[in-house]
C-alpha positions as CSV (number, residue, x, y, z in Angstrom):
1,M,62.0,49.7,-7.0
2,L,60.4,51.2,-10.1
3,S,57.2,49.3,-9.1
4,L,56.9,51.4,-6.0
5,T,56.9,54.7,-8.0
6,P,53.7,56.4,-9.3
7,W,55.0,56.1,-12.9
8,I,54.6,52.3,-13.2
9,S,51.1,50.8,-13.7
10,S,50.1,47.4,-12.5
11,A,50.2,46.0,-16.1
12,E,53.6,47.4,-16.7
13,A,54.9,46.0,-13.5
14,L,53.7,42.5,-14.4
15,I,55.2,42.8,-17.9
16,L,58.5,43.9,-16.5
17,G,58.5,41.0,-14.1
18,L,57.8,38.6,-17.0
19,A,60.5,40.0,-19.1
20,L,63.0,39.7,-16.2
21,A,62.1,36.1,-15.5
22,L,62.1,34.9,-19.2
23,I,65.2,36.9,-20.3
24,V,67.5,36.9,-17.3
25,G,65.9,34.4,-14.9
26,N,65.0,34.6,-11.3
27,P,67.5,32.7,-8.9
28,Y,65.3,33.7,-5.9
29,R,62.1,32.3,-7.2
30,H,61.2,29.9,-4.4
31,F,61.9,32.6,-1.7
32,L,60.0,35.3,-3.6
33,Q,56.9,33.0,-4.1
34,K,56.4,33.1,-0.3
35,V,57.1,36.8,-0.2
36,T,54.6,37.4,-3.0
37,H,51.8,35.5,-1.3
38,N,52.2,37.5,1.9
39,L,52.6,40.8,0.2
40,L,49.4,40.3,-1.8
41,A,47.5,39.4,1.4
42,F,48.8,42.5,3.3
43,S,48.1,44.7,0.3
44,V,44.5,43.5,0.1
45,V,44.0,44.1,3.8
46,G,45.5,47.6,3.4
47,L,43.0,48.4,0.6
48,G,40.2,47.8,3.2
49,A,41.5,50.7,5.2
50,G,40.3,53.1,2.5
51,M,36.8,51.6,2.2
52,N,33.4,52.0,4.0
53,L,32.3,48.7,5.4
54,L,28.6,49.6,5.0
55,V,29.2,50.0,1.2
56,V,31.3,46.8,1.2
57,G,28.5,44.9,2.8
58,Q,25.9,46.3,0.4
59,V,27.9,45.5,-2.7
60,G,28.6,42.0,-1.4
61,L,24.9,41.3,-0.8
62,E,23.8,42.7,-4.1
63,G,26.3,40.5,-5.9
64,I,25.4,37.2,-4.2
65,G,22.9,36.2,-6.9
66,Y,25.0,36.5,-9.9
67,T,28.0,35.2,-8.0
68,I,26.2,31.9,-7.3
69,I,25.0,31.7,-10.9
70,G,28.4,32.4,-12.3
71,I,30.2,29.8,-10.1
72,F,27.6,27.1,-11.0
73,L,27.8,27.9,-14.7
74,T,31.6,27.9,-14.8
75,L,31.9,24.6,-13.0
76,T,29.3,23.0,-15.2
77,L,30.8,24.3,-18.4
78,G,34.3,23.3,-17.2
79,Y,33.1,19.8,-16.6
80,F,31.7,19.3,-20.1
81,I,34.6,21.1,-21.8
82,G,37.1,19.0,-19.8
83,R,35.3,15.8,-20.9
84,M,35.1,16.9,-24.5
85,L,38.9,17.6,-24.6
86,K,39.6,14.4,-22.6
87,I,41.5,16.2,-19.9
88,H,42.3,14.4,-16.6
89,R,39.3,15.2,-14.4
90,D,41.4,16.6,-11.5
91,T,43.3,19.0,-13.8
92,S,40.0,20.0,-15.4
93,L,38.3,20.6,-12.0
94,L,41.2,22.7,-10.7
95,I,41.1,24.9,-13.9
96,S,37.3,25.2,-13.5
97,V,37.5,26.2,-9.8
98,G,40.3,28.6,-10.5
99,T,38.2,30.3,-13.2
100,A,34.9,30.2,-11.1
101,I,36.2,31.7,-7.9
102,C,39.6,33.3,-7.4
103,G,42.3,31.7,-9.4
104,G,45.4,30.4,-7.6
105,S,43.8,30.7,-4.1
106,A,40.9,28.4,-5.1
107,I,43.2,25.9,-6.8
108,A,45.5,25.8,-3.7
109,A,42.4,25.2,-1.4
110,V,40.7,22.6,-3.6
111,A,43.8,20.6,-4.5
112,P,44.3,18.8,-1.1
113,A,40.5,18.1,-1.0
114,I,40.7,16.0,-4.2
115,K,44.2,14.6,-3.6
116,A,45.5,16.3,-6.7
117,K,49.0,15.5,-7.9
118,N,51.6,18.3,-8.0
119,Q,51.8,18.2,-11.8
120,E,48.0,18.7,-12.0
121,V,48.2,21.7,-9.7
122,S,51.1,23.1,-11.7
123,V,49.2,22.8,-14.9
124,A,46.1,24.5,-13.5
125,L,48.1,27.3,-11.9
126,G,50.1,27.9,-15.0
127,T,47.0,28.1,-17.1
128,V,45.3,30.6,-14.8
129,F,48.5,32.7,-14.5
130,L,48.9,33.1,-18.2
131,L,45.3,34.1,-18.7
132,N,45.6,36.5,-15.7
133,A,48.5,38.2,-17.3
134,V,46.6,38.8,-20.5
135,A,43.5,40.0,-18.7
136,L,45.4,42.6,-16.7
137,V,46.7,44.2,-19.9
138,I,43.6,44.0,-22.1
139,F,40.7,44.6,-19.7
140,P,41.1,48.3,-19.1
141,P,41.3,49.2,-22.9
142,L,38.3,47.0,-23.5
143,G,36.4,48.7,-20.7
144,H,37.0,52.1,-22.3
145,Y,36.1,50.7,-25.8
146,F,32.7,49.5,-24.5
147,S,32.3,52.8,-22.5
148,L,31.9,51.0,-19.2
149,S,31.4,53.1,-16.1
150,Q,33.7,52.6,-13.2
151,T,31.0,50.6,-11.4
152,Q,30.4,48.4,-14.5
153,F,34.1,47.8,-15.0
154,G,34.7,46.9,-11.3
155,L,31.9,44.3,-11.6
156,W,33.2,43.0,-14.9
157,S,36.8,42.6,-13.7
158,A,35.7,40.9,-10.5
159,L,33.5,38.4,-12.4
160,A,35.8,37.7,-15.3
161,I,39.4,37.8,-14.1
162,H,40.7,34.9,-12.1
163,D,43.1,36.1,-9.3
164,T,42.5,38.8,-6.8
165,S,45.8,40.4,-7.7
166,S,44.9,40.9,-11.4
167,V,41.4,42.0,-10.6
168,V,42.6,44.7,-8.3
169,G,45.4,45.6,-10.7
170,A,43.1,46.1,-13.6
171,A,40.6,48.1,-11.6
172,L,43.4,50.2,-10.2
173,Q,44.1,51.4,-13.7
174,Y,40.4,52.2,-14.3
175,G,39.6,54.4,-11.4
176,P,39.0,54.6,-7.6
177,K,35.3,53.6,-7.8
178,A,36.2,50.6,-10.1
179,L,38.8,49.6,-7.5
180,Q,36.3,49.7,-4.6
181,I,33.7,47.7,-6.5
182,A,36.1,45.2,-7.9
183,T,37.9,44.5,-4.6
184,T,34.6,44.1,-2.7
185,V,32.9,41.8,-5.2
186,K,36.0,39.7,-5.7
187,L,36.6,39.2,-2.0
188,A,32.9,38.3,-1.5
189,R,33.3,35.8,-4.3
190,A,36.5,34.4,-2.7
191,L,34.5,33.4,0.4
192,W,32.9,30.7,-1.8
193,I,36.2,28.8,-1.7
194,V,35.0,27.4,1.7
195,P,31.7,25.7,0.6
196,V,33.0,24.7,-2.8
197,T,36.1,23.0,-1.2
198,F,34.0,21.2,1.4
199,G,31.5,20.2,-1.3
200,V,34.2,18.8,-3.6
201,G,36.0,17.1,-0.8
202,F,32.8,15.5,0.4
203,L,31.9,14.1,-3.1
204,R,35.4,12.7,-3.6
205,A,35.4,11.2,-0.1
206,R,32.2,9.4,-1.0
207,E,33.9,8.0,-4.1
208,G,36.6,6.5,-1.8
209,Q,39.6,8.3,-3.4
210,A,42.7,8.2,-1.1
211,E,45.7,8.7,-3.3
212,G,48.6,11.1,-2.5
213,G,47.7,14.7,-1.7
214,A,49.1,18.1,-2.5
215,G,49.4,19.6,0.9
216,K,47.4,21.6,3.4
217,A,44.7,24.0,2.2
218,K,45.5,27.7,2.7
219,K,43.0,29.8,4.6
220,P,42.2,33.1,2.9
221,W,42.7,35.1,6.1
222,F,43.2,38.3,4.2
223,I,39.4,38.5,3.6
224,L,38.8,38.8,7.3
225,G,41.7,41.4,7.5
226,F,40.1,43.4,4.8
227,V,36.7,43.5,6.6
228,I,38.4,44.4,9.9
229,A,40.3,47.3,8.3
230,A,37.2,48.6,6.6
231,A,35.2,48.3,9.9
232,L,37.9,50.3,11.8
233,V,37.9,53.3,9.4
234,T,34.1,53.2,9.1
235,W,33.2,53.2,12.8
236,V,36.3,55.1,14.1
237,P,36.3,58.3,11.9
238,S,39.5,59.6,13.5
239,L,41.3,56.7,11.8
240,Q,40.3,57.7,8.3
241,P,43.3,60.0,7.5
242,A,45.6,57.1,8.5
243,G,43.4,54.7,6.6
244,H,44.0,56.7,3.4
245,V,47.8,56.5,3.9
246,V,47.6,52.8,4.4
247,E,45.4,52.4,1.3
248,M,48.0,54.4,-0.8
249,L,50.8,52.1,0.5
250,A,48.7,49.1,-0.2
251,K,48.2,50.2,-3.9
252,H,52.0,50.5,-4.3
253,G,52.4,47.1,-2.6
254,L,50.0,45.6,-5.1
255,V,52.0,46.9,-8.0
256,L,55.1,45.4,-6.5
257,T,53.2,42.2,-6.0
258,L,52.4,42.0,-9.7
259,F,56.0,42.6,-10.6
260,L,57.0,39.7,-8.3
261,I,54.3,37.5,-9.7
262,G,55.6,38.1,-13.2
263,S,59.2,37.4,-12.1
264,N,58.2,34.0,-10.7
265,L,57.2,32.7,-14.1
266,T,59.5,30.1,-15.7
267,K,59.8,28.7,-19.1
268,D,59.1,25.3,-17.6
269,T,55.8,26.5,-16.2
270,I,54.8,27.6,-19.7
271,K,55.8,24.3,-21.2
272,S,54.0,22.3,-18.5
273,V,50.6,23.8,-19.2
274,G,50.0,21.8,-22.4
275,F,47.6,22.6,-25.2
276,R,44.3,21.0,-24.1
277,P,44.3,22.3,-20.5
278,F,45.1,25.8,-21.9
279,V,42.2,25.5,-24.4
280,Q,39.8,24.6,-21.6
281,G,41.0,27.5,-19.5
282,F,40.8,29.9,-22.4
283,C,37.3,28.8,-23.5
284,L,36.0,29.1,-19.9
285,W,37.6,32.5,-19.5
286,I,36.2,33.8,-22.8
287,L,32.7,32.5,-22.0
288,M,32.7,34.1,-18.6
289,A,34.2,37.4,-19.8
290,T,31.8,37.8,-22.8
291,G,28.8,36.5,-20.8
292,S,29.3,38.9,-17.9
293,L,30.1,41.8,-20.2
294,G,26.9,41.1,-22.2
295,A,24.9,41.0,-19.0
296,L,26.3,44.3,-17.9
297,L,25.6,46.0,-21.2
298,L,22.1,44.7,-21.2
299,G,21.5,45.9,-17.7
300,W,21.0,42.4,-16.2
301,I,23.8,43.0,-13.8
302,H,24.3,46.4,-12.1
């Protein structure tokens, strides 16, 4: 319940969840995994109730260029790093896709398209989760160290942090403008799950792969919900006071989500990651984080 109070930040909530899981254990992990996914989705939709859709659309369009470049570079670098480290290509691809687009959601969408095995999915998810936890804690202090404005930090977190939950959690600590920019750019980036999944699936189908799959792809419906919520408060001004209340509740819901994400981690998940996949994920993350930060500081991205 502490996660629902104003005194616990998103990073602290994640750390508390991690501590609980690793020290005490979480006997309700499988049930809470489903709850966590739904709570994150509803929280993201709720954040839309505090935003102007016209601003959302403008930010999304302005970011389309560096979004395409970033996804292409990440997938290309991931391919070569994976080959250099001799990582199984499906594991390598899932880590690369998770880094390029939106972490666990992208991995869950692409896994069925390439018939990835459960172990490969677990390794990719574990790698992304560990790096997300680190990013959520260190990004806000780094943003202040480099004197990033809220707009710059929102862009940087959306481009360099994997999962939507950690992007929004980091931006939430930095300020309201950072939160608006980060959420908008990240959700616009998440839309690229669809063409990337179709593209990867098409290429694999041509290769004739037909081994056991990993389940049905999840549709990121929360993106549409976010847009609808923003549209309602934009074009029906009388809803704006209620929208601000919904946004406030969504922010608390997000902090609780991060606590639950931390509590779902297990020692087995950490052990399953392995050294080489983690090195690939870490290298990709560092390259994207430093590259996007450099572009922001040089004024190439604004």
